[in-house]
Structures are given as C-alpha cells and as structure tokens.
N, C-alpha and C positions, 0 to 999 in steps of 0.2 A: 504493499499500499504506499502510495506516495504521500508526502506531506508538504503543505503549502504555507509559506509565510506571507500573509496579506498585509502589506504596509499601507496604512491609510492616513490621510491628513487629519489633523486635530483642529484645523482652523475653522472658524465660524464666519469669517468675512474675508474679503479681498480688498486691499487698499488700492483705490484707483489713483490715477496720476494727479487728480486735484485734491487728494488727501481724504476724500470721502470713503466710507466703508460700504462695500456691496455685500449684503448677506449671502453666504454661500456655505459650502461644506463639501460632502461627497455626494455624487450623483447616485440616486438609489439603485437604478437598474445596473449600474456598473459595479456595485457591490453584490447585489442579490443574484443576478444571473450567473456570474462566474462562481460565486460561493456555492450555488446549487448545482452547477455543472460539476464542480470538483467533488462535492460530497455525494452526489448521485453516482459518481464513479467509484465511490468508496474511499476517497482521499480524505485526509484530515486537514483542517484549515485553522491556523492560529492568526488572529488579528493583533497587530501591534501599531501603536501610534507614538509620536513624540511625547515623552512624559507620561505615557500610559493614560492620556486623557481620552474620554469617550468622544468619538467622532460625531459631528453634527450633520444630519441629512439636509441637503439643500431642498427647501420646500418647493422650489420650482420644479424639481424632479418628480414631484408628486401631484403637480397641478395640470390644468388643461394645457395641452400642447406637448406634454412629455410622453404621451402615448395614448392608445385607445383606452376607454374606461375599464374594459375587462382586464387588460394587462396591468393597468395601474392598481386595480383592486388586488390583483395577485401580488404585486410588488409590495403594497402596503401590508398585506397579510404576512408576507415573508419577513418584512421588517419587524413586525410585532413578534413573530415567532423567534426571530434572531436577536431580539433586544438584549437578552443576557450576554450574548457574544459581543455586541457593540458597546454595552455598558461597562464591560470589564476587560478592556484590551490589555495586552502586555505592554510594558514600557520598551520602546524600540531600543533604547540603550542597553537593556539587559538581555536582549535576544541574540543568539549566535546564528547568523544566517546560514552558516555551514551545516547546520543540522537539518536543513530543509532542502527538498529536491527542487522546489520552485519558489522564487520570490515574485510576487504579483502585486502591482500597484493599481488600484482602481482610481478613477478620475473624479471630475467635478472641478470647480474653480479653486477649491481649497488648497491643492498642492502648489498653486501659484503663490500662495501666501507663506506657507511654512516649509514644505518639502523642497522647494526651489533653493532654499538657503540653509537647509538642515545638514550639518556636517556628518552626523551619524549616518543618516540615510545616504548621503553622498559617498561615504566610504564603503558602505555596503554595495552600492551600485558599481563603483569602480572595481571592487574585488570580484563581484559576480561576472561582470562583462569581460574583464581580463583573465579571469580564472575559467572562462568558458562554462559557467554554470547557468542553467536556465533562469531567465529573467524576463518578466513581462510587464508592460506598462500600457495603460488604457486612457485614451482621450487627452485630458490635460495632465495626466500623471507624468508624461515624459519631461515635464518642467523640472522634475526632481533631478535630472541629469546635470542641471546647471550647478548643482552643489558637488558634483563628482570631480571637479578640478578647480584650480585657482582662477583660471580664465579660459575663455573659449578655445584659445589656440592650443591648449594642452589636454583637451577633452579625450578621455578614452573611448568616447562614442564617435569620434571623427571617423568617417569612412563607412559607418554602418548604415544600411538601409533602414529607414524608420518612417513612421507616420505618427500622427497626433492631431488634435483638434486644429482645423485649418483656419487660416485668416478669413476666408469667405464665410465659414460657419460662425466665427466670432462676430463678424459684421452682421450676419443675419439674426443673431440673438441680441444685437444692439449694444454690445459691450466693447467692440473694437476701438471706438473713438475715445473712450475713457480709459482704456487699458494702458498701464505704464509700459508694457511690451506685449508682443504677441508670440505665442508658442511656436508657430511655424517659422517665424523669423529667427527665433533663438536657435532652433534646431539646425537651420541652414547655416547660421553664424558659426556654430561650433563644428561644422564640417560634416554633419549627417547628410545622407542622400535621401532627402525628404520626398515622399509621394503621398497623394490623396486619391480618394475615389473619383471616378469620372464626374459624378454629380454630388453636390453637398448632401450630407446625411445618408449617403450610401455606406453599407458595411465595407470596411477595408482593413485587412490584416496584412502585416508585413513581417516576414520571418527572415532574419539574417544571422546565420550561425546559431548562437545560443540566445539571441535577442528577439523577443516577440513584442510587437506593438500593434495596437488597434486605434483607429482614428477617432471614434465617437461612440455615443451610447449604443447606436445600432450595431456596433462591432463587438459588443460585450460577449454575447453567447458564442459567436464564431471564434473569437480569440481564445476563450476558455476551452472550447471543444478541440481546437487545433492543438493546444497544449496537451490535453488528455490523449488525443490521438497519437501525438509524437512520443509522449513519455510513458503512456499507459502500458 
C-alpha cells in the first residue's frame, strides 16, 4: 500500500498588490477528489500544513460556478466526513517526506500566500525533485516551487515540463489585475517548460520524470488517477 503526504496551505487570505486581503484557502475539489482517489485505491493519506494549522476551505469553491449542484453536494458531504482529517493536520516541520511514496500539493489561492515563501516546504520540494521521488502539484500549488531556491535562476525545477493555473484563467476569475504576480509567469521565469490546455478550464496533466502537475480544479481527478496508475 502506498502512502501519500498531502501538503496543504494554512493561509486564509491572499494579499493583493494594493495590500488588501482576498479571502481564500484550499480549493475543495482539489483536496477531496485526489484524497478519495488515493484512499479508494487503498492508499493512506497524511495531511500536513505549516505549523500544523487547520486549513481553510475557500468558500468560492463551494459556491455557484464551482461546479454543478450535484457535484458540489458530494464535495460538501466529503468535507464534512473528512473534517477530523482537516482539523488535525500534522505540522509540516515535523514530517519526514522520505517516509512517503508520494508528496501531493492541492491548490487554491492559499499557496500563493504561504507555501510560495515557506522554506520547509521549499526544501522538501527541492529534495523530492532532485532525488527523483514522486511529487505532484495541482492548480496554484506549483507556486510552492518558488521557495525551493534562493532565486529563479537556480531553481531545481528549471527545464521541467509543468502546468498550473494559467494567466487566462486568472483573468477570467477576475483576480489577475490585482495579483502581485501570476503563477504562469513565475513558472516561465524560473525556467519551467510551461503548457496549458487548449481551452481554459480544460483538464490538463503534465508528467515529466518524477514530477506530476495539473492545471486547474478540472484536472484534480485525472492527476490523482494518473499517479495511482503509474505507482500502483
């Protein structure tokens, strides 16, 4: 049985370039869908956050526009069922990632606030990618790779094929103009070979060596299933 370390943001807001705080957290589907794919496969999942703080669900991920009513009802029910898991995460600093077969980062705008500058997470990412150990990041979670090096020119992710939430998608959700930076731009800056789906909001999964990335919430299930297929 494989075991997964799921590293989640503990942020409840994203500071925009004008200094205002946009309420956010993790995107519900991006936690629920992979968690259930992994556990349905018989895998164990350990959730960890910076400081062991309980992650905050982005309320927008449960509202109109985040999915059809039936799907959202299922996601909400899963969140209720998994509340004990979310309410008592491990402290990221106390976890040894080497004890896990896969490290998986769900998205939401939260990682832009904390994981993008979290040195503990950054060290894990650098060790995983250079050690050729399975690593996966979804949607906005690739922002965490910014903490894996002192500057973009020395990123261990340079040259890797990757995806993540696109500039166009950020524009369409209305947050690009106020953003201090955009994820797609940052990935390109650090030397990643970025790609996105032919159309915004299409599922898009990129696998390069031991690195798995998914573009958006629609990629959640496909990304997790690809990992199970490859490693199962």
